DRENVEXVEX-736800 format. One record per residue (C-alpha): y, z, x. Coordinates in steps of 0.5 Angstrom, whole numbers, padded with zeros to 4 digits, always signed. Each point is the difference from the previous one (the first is absolute). Layout:
# DRENVEXVEX-736800
YZX;...
This chain:
# DRENVEXVEX-736800
+0000+0000+0000;+0005+0001+0006;-0001-0007+0002;+0002-0002-0008;+0006+0005+0000;+0003-0003+0006;-0001-0007-0002;+0003+0002-0007;+0006+0003+0004;+0001-0006+0004;+0001-0004-0006;+0005+0005-0003;+0004+0000+0006;+0000-0008+0000;+0002+0000-0008;+0006+0006+0002;+0002-0004+0006;+0001-0006-0005;+0003+0004-0005;+0005+0004+0004;+0006-0005+0002;+0007+0000+0002;+0002-0004-0006;-0002+0006-0004;+0006+0006-0001;-0005+0005+0001;-0002-0002+0007;+0008+0001+0002;+0000+0006-0004;-0006+0003+0004;+0002-0003+0007;+0007+0003-0001;-0002+0007-0002;-0005+0000+0006;+0005-0002+0005;+0005+0006-0003;-0005+0005+0000;-0004-0002+0006;+0002+0007+0003;-0003+0006-0003;+0006+0005+0001;+0004-0006-0003;-0005+0000-0006;+0000+0007-0001;+0007+0001+0000;+0002-0006-0005;-0006+0002-0005;+0004+0007+0000;+0006-0004-0002;-0004-0004-0005;-0002+0006-0003;+0007+0004-0001;+0003-0007-0002;-0001+0001-0007;+0004+0007+0000;+0006-0003+0004;+0006-0001-0005;+0005-0003+0004;+0001-0005+0005;+0002+0005+0005;-0006+0004-0001;-0004-0006+0001;+0003-0002+0007;+0000+0008+0002;-0007+0000-0001;-0002-0006+0003;+0004+0001+0006;-0003+0007+0001;-0007-0002-0001;+0001-0006+0005;+0003+0005+0005;-0007+0004+0000;-0003-0007+0002;+0005-0001+0006;+0000-0006+0004;-0007-0002-0003;+0004-0003-0006;+0001-0008+0000;+0007-0002+0002;+0002-0003-0006;-0001+0006-0004;+0004+0004+0004;+0005-0005+0000;+0000+0000-0007;+0001+0007-0001;+0006+0000+0006;+0004-0005-0004;+0000+0004-0006;+0004+0006+0002;+0001+0006-0006;+0005-0002-0005;+0000-0007+0002;-0001-0006-0005;-0006-0002+0004;-0003+0007-0001;-0001-0003-0007;-0003-0006+0002;-0005+0004+0004;-0002+0004-0005;-0001-0006-0005;-0004-0003+0005;-0004+0006+0002;-0002+0001-0008;-0001-0008+0000;-0005+0000+0005;-0004+0007-0003;+0000-0004-0006;-0003-0006+0003;-0006+0004+0003;-0001+0004-0006;+0000-0006-0004;-0005-0003+0005;-0005+0006-0002;+0002+0003-0007;-0001-0005-0006;+0006+0002-0004;+0003+0006-0004;+0000-0002-0007;-0006-0003-0004;+0003-0007+0000;+0001+0000+0007;-0007+0002+0001;-0003-0005-0005;+0004-0006+0004;-0004+0003+0006;-0006+0000-0004;+0001-0007-0002;+0001-0003+0007;-0006+0004+0002;-0004-0004-0005;+0003-0006+0002;-0004+0001+0007;-0006+0002-0004;+0001+0007+0002;-0001+0006-0004;+0004+0007+0000;+0000+0007+0000;+0006+0003-0002;+0002+0007+0004;+0005+0004-0003;+0004+0003+0006;+0001+0007+0001;-0003+0005+0005;+0000+0006-0004;+0004+0003-0006;+0004+0007+0000;+0001+0001-0007;-0004-0001-0007;+0005-0004-0002;-0001-0005+0006;-0007+0001-0002;+0001-0003-0007;+0004-0005+0002;-0005-0003+0005;-0005+0000-0006;+0005-0003-0004;+0001-0006+0005;-0008-0001+0001;+0000-0001-0008;+0006-0004+0000;-0003-0005+0005;-0006+0000-0003;+0003-0002-0007;+0005-0005+0004;-0005-0004+0003;-0006+0000-0004;+0003-0005-0006;+0003-0005+0005;-0006+0000+0005;-0005-0001-0006;+0004-0006-0002;+0000-0004+0006;-0005-0005+0002;-0007+0003+0003;+0000-0001+0008;-0008+0001+0000;+0000+0002+0008;+0004+0006-0002;-0001+0002-0007;-0008+0000+0000;-0005+0003+0004;-0008-0001+0001;+0000+0004-0007;+0005-0004-0004;+0007+0001-0001;+0004+0006+0003;+0007+0003-0002;+0006-0004+0002;+0004+0006+0000;-0002+0005+0006;+0004+0007+0001;-0001+0004+0006;+0003+0007+0000;+0000+0007+0003;-0003+0006-0003;+0005+0005+0004;+0006-0004-0004;-0003+0003-0007;+0002+0007+0002;+0005+0004+0003;-0006+0005+0003;-0006-0005+0003;-0003+0006+0003;-0007+0000+0003;+0000+0008+0000;-0001+0000-0007;-0004-0006-0002;-0001+0002-0007;+0007+0001-0002;+0002-0006+0004;-0005-0005-0004;+0002+0003-0006;+0007-0001+0001;-0001-0007+0003;-0005-0003-0005;+0005+0001-0006;+0005-0005+0003;-0006-0004+0003;-0004-0001-0007;+0006-0004-0004;+0001-0005+0006;-0008-0001+0000;+0000-0001-0008;+0006-0005+0000;-0003-0004+0006;-0007+0000-0004;+0003-0002-0006;+0004-0006+0003;-0005-0002+0004;+0003+0002+0007;-0003+0003+0006;+0002+0007+0003;-0002+0002+0008;+0001+0007+0002;+0003+0000+0007;-0002+0005+0006;+0005+0004+0003;+0000+0005+0006;-0006+0003+0002;+0001+0007-0004;+0000-0004-0006;-0006-0004+0001;-0005+0005-0003;+0004+0002-0006;+0002-0007-0002;-0008-0002+0000;-0001+0006-0004;+0006-0002-0005;-0003-0007+0000;-0007+0002-0002;+0002+0005-0005;+0005-0005-0004;-0004-0006+0001;-0007+0004-0002;+0003+0002-0007;-0003-0004-0006;+0007-0003-0001;-0001-0004+0006;-0007+0000+0003;-0002-0007-0002;+0007-0003+0002;-0001-0004+0007;+0007-0002+0001;+0002+0006+0005;-0001+0001+0007;+0002+0004+0006;+0001+0000+0007;-0004+0002+0006;+0003+0001+0007;-0004-0002+0006;+0004+0003+0005;-0004+0007-0002;-0006+0001+0003;-0004+0002-0006;+0003-0006-0004;-0007-0003-0001;-0002+0007-0003;+0005-0001-0005;-0002-0007-0002;-0007+0003-0001;+0003+0006-0005;+0004-0006-0004;-0007-0004+0000;-0003+0006-0003;+0005+0002-0005;+0000-0008-0003;-0008+0002-0001;+0002+0006-0004;+0005-0004-0004;-0003-0006-0001;+0006-0005+0001;+0002-0003+0007;+0007+0001+0003;+0003-0004+0006;+0001+0003+0007;+0006-0002+0004;-0002+0001+0007;+0006+0001+0005;+0001+0003+0007;+0005+0005-0002;+0008+0000+0000;+0001+0007+0002;-0003+0001+0007;+0006+0003+0003;+0001+0005-0006;-0007+0002+0001;+0000+0001+0007;+0006+0004+0001;-0001+0004-0006;-0007+0002+0002;+0002+0001+0007;+0006+0004-0002;-0004+0005-0004;-0006+0000+0005;-0005-0004-0004;-0005-0005+0002;+0003-0007-0001;-0003-0003-0007;+0001-0007+0003;-0003-0004+0006;+0005+0000+0006;-0003-0007+0003;+0002-0006-0004;-0007-0003+0002;-0004+0006-0004;+0004-0001-0006;-0001-0008+0000;-0008+0001+0001;+0000+0005-0006;+0004-0005-0004;-0006-0005+0001;-0005+0005-0001;+0003+0002-0007;+0001-0007-0001;-0007-0002+0000;-0002+0006-0004;+0005-0002-0006;-0003-0007+0001;-0007+0003-0001;+0002+0004-0006;+0004-0005-0003;-0003+0001-0007;+0003+0007+0000;+0006+0000+0005;+0004-0007-0001;+0003-0001+0007;+0007-0001+0001;+0001-0002+0008;+0007+0002+0002;+0002-0002+0007;+0004-0005+0004;-0005+0000+0006;-0003-0006+0000;-0006+0003+0003;-0001+0005-0005;+0001-0006-0006;-0005-0004+0004;-0005+0005+0000;+0000+0002-0007;-0001-0008-0002;-0006+0000+0005;-0003+0006-0003;+0001-0003-0007;-0003-0006+0002;-0006+0004+0004;-0001+0003-0007;+0000-0006-0004;+0006+0002-0004;+0005-0006-0003;+0007+0000+0002;+0002+0003-0007;-0004+0006+0001;+0006+0004+0004;+0007-0001+0001;+0004+0000+0007;+0007+0004-0001;+0006+0000+0005;+0007+0003+0000;+0006-0004-0003;+0005-0003+0005;-0006+0002+0006;-0002-0007+0001;+0000-0006-0005;-0004-0004+0005;-0006+0004-0001;+0000+0000-0007;+0001-0007+0000;-0006-0001+0005;-0005+0004-0005;+0002-0003-0006;-0001-0007+0003;-0007+0002+0001;-0001+0002-0007;+0001+0007+0000;+0003+0005-0005;+0006+0003+0004;+0004+0006-0003;+0007+0002+0003;+0002+0007-0001;+0007-0001-0002;+0005+0006+0000;+0004+0001-0006;+0006+0004-0001;+0007+0002+0002;+0002+0000+0008;+0002+0007+0000;-0007+0003-0002;-0003-0006+0004;+0003+0002+0007;-0006+0004+0002;-0005-0006-0002;+0005-0005+0003;+0000+0004+0007;-0007+0001+0000;-0001-0008-0001;+0005-0001+0005;-0004+0004+0005;-0006-0003-0001;+0002-0007+0000;+0003+0001+0007;-0005+0005+0003;-0003-0002+0007;-0007+0001-0003;+0002-0005-0006;-0005-0005-0001;+0005-0005-0002;+0005+0001+0006;-0006-0001+0005;-0002-0006-0003;+0008-0003+0000;+0000+0003+0007;-0005-0005+0003;-0006+0005+0001;-0006-0004+0001;-0004-0001-0007;-0007+0002+0003;+0004+0007+0002;+0002+0001-0007;-0006-0002-0003;-0004+0005+0005;-0005+0005-0004;+0003+0007+0000;-0006+0003+0003;+0000-0005+0006;+0008+0002+0001;-0002+0008-0001;-0006-0001+0006;+0005-0004+0004;+0005+0006+0000;-0005+0005+0001;-0002-0004+0007;+0008+0000+0002;+0001+0008-0002;+0000+0004+0006;-0004+0006+0000;+0003+0007-0001;+0000+0005+0006;-0003+0006-0003;+0004+0007+0001;-0002+0007+0001;+0002+0003-0007;+0006+0005+0000;-0001+0007-0001;+0004-0001-0006;+0001-0007-0003;+0007-0002-0001;+0003+0002-0007;-0001-0004-0006;+0003+0002-0007;-0006+0002-0005;-0001-0005-0005;+0002+0001-0007;-0006-0001-0005;+0000-0007-0003;-0001+0002-0007;-0001-0008-0002;-0007+0002+0003;-0004+0003-0006;-0004+0004+0006;+0007+0004+0001;+0002+0001-0007;-0007+0002-0002;+0000+0005+0006;+0007+0003-0002;-0002+0001-0007;-0007+0003+0002;+0005+0005+0004;+0004+0001-0006;-0006+0002-0004;-0003+0005+0006;+0007+0003+0001;+0001+0001-0008;-0006+0005+0000;+0003+0004+0006;+0007+0002-0003;+0002+0007-0002;-0004+0003+0007;+0004+0006+0003;+0003-0001+0007;+0001+0006+0004;+0005+0001+0006;-0003-0002+0007;+0003+0005+0005;-0003+0000+0007;-0006-0003-0003;-0001+0005-0005;+0000-0002-0008;+0005+0005-0003;+0000+0001-0008;+0006+0002-0003;-0001+0003-0007;+0005+0000-0005;+0004-0005+0005;-0003-0006-0002;+0003-0007-0002;-0003-0006-0004;+0001-0007+0003;+0001-0004-0006;-0002-0008-0001;+0007-0003-0002;-0003-0005-0004;-0004+0005-0004;+0004+0007+0000;-0006+0003-0003;-0005-0001+0006;+0000+0005+0005;-0001-0004+0007;-0001+0007+0004;+0002+0007+0000;+0003+0002+0006;+0001+0007+0004;+0007+0002+0001;+0003+0002+0007;+0005+0006+0001;+0004+0002+0006;-0005+0004+0002;-0005-0006+0001;+0006-0004+0003;+0000+0006+0006;-0007+0000+0001;-0001-0007+0000;+0006-0001+0006;-0003+0006+0004;-0007-0004+0000;+0003-0006+0001;+0004+0003+0006;-0006+0003+0003;-0004-0006+0001;+0006-0004+0002;-0001+0000+0008;-0007-0002-0001;+0001-0006-0005;+0005-0002+0005;-0004+0000+0006;-0005-0004-0004;+0000-0007+0004;+0004-0005-0004;-0006-0005-0001;-0004+0006-0003;+0005+0001-0005;+0001-0007-0001;-0008-0001-0001;+0001+0005-0006;+0005-0003-0004;-0004-0007+0001;-0006+0003-0003;+0005+0003-0006;+0002-0008-0001;-0008-0001+0000;-0001+0005-0005;+0006-0002-0004;-0003-0008+0000;-0006+0002-0002;+0003+0004-0006;+0005-0004-0002;-0001-0002-0007;-0002+0007-0002;+0007+0002+0003;+0004-0005-0003;-0004+0002-0007;+0003+0007+0001;+0007-0003+0001;-0001-0003-0006;-0001+0006-0004;+0004+0005+0004;+0007-0004+0001;-0001-0006-0005;-0001-0005+0005;-0002-0007-0002;-0006-0003+0003;+0004-0004+0005;+0005+0005+0002;-0006+0005+0001;-0004-0004+0004;+0006-0002+0005;+0002+0007+0001;-0007+0002+0002;+0000-0006+0005;+0007+0002+0003;-0003+0007+0001;-0006-0003+0004;+0005-0004+0004;+0004+0006+0002;-0006+0003+0003;-0002-0006+0004;+0007-0001+0002;+0002+0007+0002;-0006+0001+0004;+0001-0007+0004;+0007+0002+0001;-0002+0007+0002;-0004-0003+0005;+0005-0004+0003;+0005+0006+0000;-0004+0004+0004;+0000-0004+0006;+0005+0003+0004;+0006-0005+0002;+0000-0001+0007;+0007-0002+0005;-0003+0002+0007;+0004-0002+0006;-0002+0001+0007;-0001+0007+0002;+0001+0003-0008;-0004-0001-0006;+0004+0000-0007;-0004+0001-0006;+0002+0001-0007;-0005+0003-0005;+0000+0003-0007;-0002+0007-0003;-0001+0002-0007;+0006+0003-0003;-0003+0006-0004;-0003+0001-0007;+0003-0005-0005;+0001+0001-0008;-0001-0006-0004;+0003+0000-0007;-0002-0007-0003;+0002-0003-0007;-0005-0002-0005;+0002-0008-0001;-0005-0002+0005;-0005+0006+0000;-0004-0002+0005;+0003-0005+0005;+0006+0004+0001;-0003+0007+0001;-0005-0003+0005;+0005-0003+0004;+0004+0006+0000;-0006+0004+0002;-0004-0004+0005;+0007-0002+0004;+0001+0007+0002;-0008+0002+0001;-0001-0006+0004;+0006+0002+0004;-0003+0007+0001;+0004+0004-0005;-0004+0005-0005;+0002-0002-0007;+0001+0004-0006;+0000-0005-0006;+0004+0002-0006;-0001-0005-0005;+0004-0003-0006;-0001+0004-0006;-0002-0006-0004;-0005-0002+0004;-0004+0006+0003;-0007-0003-0001;+0001-0007+0004;+0003+0005+0006;-0006+0004-0001;-0005-0006+0001;+0004-0002+0006;-0001+0007+0004;-0007+0000-0002;-0001-0007+0003;+0004+0002+0007;-0004+0007+0000;-0006-0005+0000;+0002-0004+0005;+0001+0005+0005;+0007+0004-0001;-0002+0007+0002;+0001+0005-0006;+0006+0004+0003;+0004-0007+0002;+0001-0002-0007;+0001+0004-0006;+0001-0002-0008;+0005+0004-0003;+0002-0002-0007;+0005+0003-0004;+0007+0001-0002;+0005-0003+0004;+0006+0005-0001;-0005+0005+0002;-0006-0002+0005;+0005-0006+0003;+0006+0004+0001;-0005+0005+0004;-0003-0005+0004;+0007-0003+0002;+0004+0006+0001;-0006+0003+0005;+0002+0000+0007;-0006-0002+0003;+0000-0007-0003;+0002-0005+0004;+0000-0006-0004;+0002-0001-0007;-0002-0007-0003;+0002-0001-0007;+0000-0006-0005;+0003+0001-0007;+0007+0001-0003;+0007-0001+0003;+0002+0007-0003;-0006+0004+0003;+0000-0004+0007;+0007+0002+0001;-0002+0007-0001;-0006+0000+0004;+0004-0003+0006;+0006+0005-0001;-0005+0006+0000;-0004-0003+0006;+0006+0000+0004;+0001+0007+0000;-0003+0004+0006;-0001+0007-0002;-0001+0005+0006;-0007-0001+0003;+0000-0007-0001;+0000-0003+0006;+0001-0008-0002;+0003-0004-0004;-0004-0003-0006;-0001-0007+0000;+0001-0003-0007;-0003-0007-0003;+0003-0001-0007;-0001-0006-0004;+0004+0001-0006;+0000-0006-0005;+0005-0006-0001;+0004-0004-0005;-0003-0007+0002;+0003-0007-0002;-0002-0007+0000;+0005-0005+0001;-0001-0007-0003;+0004-0006+0003;+0002-0005-0005;-0005-0005+0003;-0006+0005+0000;-0007-0003-0003;+0001+0004-0007;-0007+0000-0001;-0002+0004+0006;+0006+0004-0001;-0001+0002-0007;-0007+0002+0002;+0001+0003+0006;+0006+0005-0003;-0005+0002-0006;-0006+0002+0005;+0005+0003+0005;+0004+0004-0006;-0006+0002-0005;-0006+0000+0005;-0003+0007-0001;+0005+0001-0006;+0006+0000+0006;-0003+0006+0003;+0001-0002+0007;+0006+0002+0005;+0000-0007+0002;+0000-0003-0007;+0006-0005-0002;+0004+0004-0005;+0006-0005+0001;+0000-0007+0000;+0007-0004+0002;+0000-0007-0002;+0006-0005+0002;+0004-0002-0007;-0003-0008+0001;-0007+0002-0002;+0002+0007-0004;-0001-0002-0007;-0006-0004+0001;-0004+0005+0005;+0002+0006-0005;-0003-0004-0006;-0006-0002+0004;-0001+0007+0002;+0000+0003-0007;-0005-0005-0002;-0005+0001+0005;+0001+0007-0001;-0002+0000-0007;-0007-0002+0003;-0001+0006+0004;-0006+0004-0002;+0001+0007-0001;-0006+0005-0001;-0005+0005+0003;-0002-0001+0008;-0007+0000-0001;+0001-0007-0004;+0000-0005+0005;+0004-0005-0004;+0006+0006+0001;+0006-0002+0004;+0004+0006-0002;-0003+0006+0000;+0003+0007-0002;+0005+0004+0003;-0003+0006+0004;+0001+0006-0005;+0004+0003-0005;+0006+0002+0004;+0001-0007+0003;-0001-0003-0007;+0006+0004-0003;+0004-0001+0006;-0001-0008+0000;+0001+0000-0008;+0007+0003+0001;+0002-0005+0005;-0002-0005-0005;+0005+0002-0004;+0005+0000+0006;-0002-0007+0001;+0001-0002-0007;+0007+0002+0000;+0002-0003+0007;-0003-0007-0001;-0003-0005-0005;-0007+0001-0002;-0004-0007+0001;-0007+0003+0000;-0002+0007-0003;-0008+0000+0000;-0002+0004-0006;-0006+0005+0002;+0000+0004-0006;-0007-0002-0002;-0003+0004+0006;+0006+0005+0001;-0004+0006-0002;-0006-0002+0004;+0003+0001+0007;+0007+0000+0003;+0002-0007-0001;+0007-0003+0001;+0001-0007-0002;+0004-0005+0005;+0007+0000-0001;+0005-0006+0003;+0007+0001-0001;+0005-0006+0002;+0008+0000+0002;-0001+0007+0003;+0006+0002+0004;-0001+0002+0008;+0002+0007-0001;-0004+0001-0006;-0005+0006+0000;-0006-0005-0001;+0003-0004+0006;+0001+0006+0004;-0005+0006-0001;-0008-0001+0001;-0003+0000-0006;-0008+0000+0002;-0002-0004-0006;+0000-0006-0004;+0007-0002-0001;+0003-0006+0004;+0008-0001+0000;+0003-0007+0001;+0006-0001+0003;+0004-0007+0001;+0004-0002+0007;+0005-0005+0001;-0003-0002+0006;-0004+0002+0006;+0006+0005+0003;+0000+0003-0007;-0008+0001+0000;+0000+0003+0006;+0005+0005-0001;-0003+0002-0007;-0007+0000+0003;+0002+0005+0006;+0005+0004-0004;-0005+0006-0001;-0002+0006+0004;-0006-0003+0001;-0003-0005+0005;-0008-0001-0001;-0002-0006-0002;+0004-0007-0002;-0002-0007-0002;+0003-0007+0000;-0003-0006-0004;+0004-0006+0003;-0002-0007+0002;+0006-0001+0005;-0001+0001+0007;+0007+0002+0001;+0000+0006-0005;-0007+0002+0002;+0002+0001+0007;+0007+0003-0002;-0004+0005-0004;-0005+0002+0005;+0006+0001+0005;+0004+0004-0005;-0004+0004-0005;-0001+0007+0003;-0006+0002-0003;-0006+0003+0003;-0005-0005-0003;+0003-0007-0002;-0005-0005-0004;+0002-0007+0000;-0003-0005-0006;-0005+0005-0002;-0001+0007-0003;+0003+0006+0003;-0005+0005-0001;-0007+0001+0004;+0002+0001+0007;-0006-0001+0004;-0002+0005+0006;+0002-0004+0007;+0002-0006-0003;+0006+0003-0004;+0002+0007+0003;+0003+0004-0006;+0006+0004-0001;+0008+0000-0001;+0006+0003+0002;+0007+0003-0003;-0003+0005-0005;-0007-0004+0000;-0002+0004+0005;-0001+0003+0007;-0005-0001+0005;-0004-0006+0003;-0003-0005-0005;-0007+0001-0002;-0006-0004+0002;+0005-0002+0006;-0001+0001+0008;+0005+0005+0000;-0003+0004-0005;-0004+0005+0004;+0005+0001+0005;+0003+0005-0006;-0006+0005+0002;+0001-0001+0007;+0004+0003+0006;+0001-0004+0006;-0001+0003+0007;+0002-0003+0006;-0004+0002+0006;+0002-0002+0007;-0003+0002+0007;+0002-0001+0007;-0006-0003+0003;+0003-0001+0007;-0003+0005+0006;+0003+0000+0007;+0003-0007-0001;-0006-0004-0003;-0003+0000-0007;-0007-0001-0002;+0002-0007-0003;+0003-0002+0007;-0007+0001+0003;-0004-0004-0006;+0005-0006+0001;+0000+0000+0007;-0002-0006+0004;-0004+0004+0005;+0001-0001+0008;-0003-0003+0006;
């Protein structure tokens, strides 16, 4: 079959060569695009410009952005493009001409790849295709929706397109080559849709709820298509949607109403190693269903996204990393489809002539007629290939994007990248690569590459491998969801147990002084009954910790680090159980709870490695003298963590001083003592001696004050409110008689964080990012966005879309995986936040007020609130609320936006959404916050990657998760020794050349 594949391939090349000639407009367009975009850096910058272009309202904005993007590419920009920008200075008449030319050029490219933005335009494109004996599938542009209104609009557009095309196309003369297959007539109207565009929350963490939401909008589309004789194809998107998409496809198409309808299909992506397994799954579904479906086999259009996302999260890449592997898998899948044609009607989608030739050869080998399958290509990606296949009598269907330019930009940019990629088959063919090389069997290519690949030298394993962040759970995978659900059931059976103090290894009950920790999602449920320490317990704990200080400090840093690494291993082993405890005690939704456990693991692994590094003395020797700086533990540390990151922050605050050689007394937050008890249990199990770590839950004003004021304490580490932090800082500064040191204080005290939205921002990304930053964990993060400052040019549009998107926020109990906004931590927090809600309603215009009355009696729920038109000096724009309230402020320009953002007492986190390189650089330079995030959410700092902490009244001390943090618990000592004796030094003798 290989010989036949190559023969067909050469024939196709000859046909394509005859069809592709300079007198065709497409030939000139392709060559102009290729020459302009030949340089990768220029290509990236121009595509970024094309991406932002629809958002630019004035000629000046167009000229400024084009100049900024070209500056990023430097001298690599073609001379004529640099000259065009230089000849159109700001404010000149030529500036308008440049902007018009830029829009025209982008429009030309858009029209090349996008069929039209109205049904009439789409119909005219379809008629042109039919005149060439080419069929179509209309793809509605748009990558995702961010509100239920947009999901409704997407559904309506699908319905309108089916209805608008069905009648007119039915009246056209039949074109047998594309209107019939081996089984008879086939639908002339063919629609491709994305399931994620049918709902705001297409989330694999809650498959049943997502399927129910999406199916409600999918069924009317399928019903209309069936009634009007149209065909519907389900596109496949990113990997984490794949299983959910197939589950949804099978659920709806398996219903009695649709199970016998054959005019449906779905995509399989061959760049996924298990693509053939998915084909087998679909084949089994058809066997159960009893009616065939079509499978569009593609290689995959999300490769960059999949690789970058998986590497960022530390997950295995779900796609092949070598092109030849994808090509080989594509051929295996093609063969399977041809063999199972009775169930899975093949639609072979590719521009790679090797892949197409292999499909034709496989069909011939199996005795399939040419009309038993179809070939699919992309609109605007090489008409010559379409014509060559049509000449051969084959059915060709063009994937035809339809829609307005703005939502189509993401698709357009991806197509442009594909069309100009160095590995593009079309580009290779046009660049004179030998035909035999292009038609080579991909397995043969792989074997050739394997021979060229040099062997990697083996290296000795390090005592501690380099630090890597712990991967969060992938809840798109059923196994991770099942383990989490099992953990929740297991922990539910352990609720209500007693938790004593742990003081010098002794477990101490406190009869009559027991606090109940309640589940904020269901406040009648007791998570644990916790003993309460008093000042006497504090005194005993300090004495016990002080007594073991020297012994613990003398332990080699490697030993202390090994204990902390063992703790990380235990945390990793129990991660889902610990996440479940967080769900119940602190109302953390699934993803938030899992990420918190991962961060705790990261603190252990990172600080262990940092201590090993810091333990190595810093040497600055000179002849005759040695100079070394080493480090000593400061002494006993008191740790007073918050409840909102109930495992991660207490863990980091505890293992930091521990690994540095400081005994620790942990006074957990009153709202999360059970999770803190689990942490202490794990650290003792890992090998922390009893006297080195003590667990003293209790009232902050009693036991906390006693610990902070004790003269034997060397370090006070606190995370919490500004009021308490400043008080602790003041108290710790006192040096009563008998105290021979100044206490070191680390205090992280919150923020009033603002995200800036530029007038060129991608509003889809900005709206979603702001909602996640503001309402994730009900806004109970010191890093949460509580203000969004929007430039006036997009203010009204942004506020409208933000409010509409906010209406779909899912509020509910934390144990429900479908919940995005859970409860607030307790009754006191709810009362305080409800008071702020009233203030916000007086100070701003309410644009979103989510009603939670249906579940208010069950737990401490507060609905998200968004108020617009807030003044910079309003209370809700100045005071930390720590709840689901967001203030929107309008700024005249970037100067005004920065002034508003920095006009509070805090400087913790901040963000910017912009597509202007100059604006990004200026904000990076001028926006003074501890953690600045650009074009992403402002929460979720990761250990080592994004050390966390701010300044002004946001806190004092080194950033958590950074390389300076452990220095807060260490004293630095310089030791100098004179090594000269009687005019010589030992090193002189060691380096002497000798005599003789």
